[in-house]
N, C-alpha and C positions, 0 to 999 in steps of 0.2 A: 675773717670774721662770718662770712656768709659761706654756706656750703653749696658748692655747684652739683647738680644733677647732671647725669650723663647728657651731654649735648645742649644742655641749657642752663642759664644763670639763674640762680633763685634770687627773688625780688626781696628787698628788705621789708620787715615787718613794720607796722604803724609804730610800734614802741621803739624800734631802732631809729626810725625817721625822726620821731619826737626827742629821743635823746641826743641826736646830732644837733637838731635845730636849738634846743633850749640849753644843752651843756648840763642837763640834771643827770644824775647817776641813774643807771638802769634799774636798780633795786626801787628807787623812789617812783620812777615811771611805770614799772610793772607790778608795783605793790608787793615786793618780796622782802622777806625778813632780812636783817642783817644780824649775824650771829657771831660774837666774839667768844672763843673758848679760851679758858685759861687752864690748861691741862684737862685733866678729866674730873675736876673738881667744882669748877665755877662756869656758867655760861652767861652772857648778856645778850638778851635778844631784843632788838629795836622792831618796831612796827607790829608788836603784839596787840592783838584785838580781844583777847580773853583767855580764861583758863577753862579748859574742858575737862580735865580730870586732875585731881590732886591728892596724893597721899605719899607715905615715905619711900615707897617703891617705884611710882609711876607719876610722871606730870606731862599732861598733854596740853599743849597750846595752841590756840587758833591764831595765825598770823595771815590771814586773808586768803591767798591762793594756795598756801601750804599749811598742814597741821604739822606740828613738831611734838615727838614723843621722846622724853627721856626716861631711861630706865636705870635703876641702880639702887644704891642704899643711903638711907638718912637723906633723902631728896627733901628739899623745903625751898620755899620762896623767900629769898632773902630781902627782896625789895621789889615794889611795883609802882610805876607810874601810869599815867594815861596811855602811854604808847611803848612801854619798855618793861622788861622784867629780869630780875636776876635770879637764876636757878642755882642753888648750891648743894653739895653732896658729893657722892662717888658715883660717877657715870659708868655704867657697864655698856650702854648702847643708846644712840641717837638715831631716830627713824624720822623719815619725811614723807608724808603722804599728801594726797591731793583731797 
């Protein structure tokens, strides 16, 4: 789980320690999105904090630490709740940026 540098052992991060102590999943502790892809036609994104760009070719989402960019054809937001989004259409690429 932890990478070792030459001649020394790397210390666990705070998030790693918190995950071990609480038993919470890493994505919850680190604020990372959960993404479930159903082929290249639908994506369910948990922990979404907002929509940054929206048209039928590009949808960009803010998920806290990462921004997600879906590119494709006939893209639409099928549903939205306070923390999740379902993106539907034909995906040609998905990008992750900080």
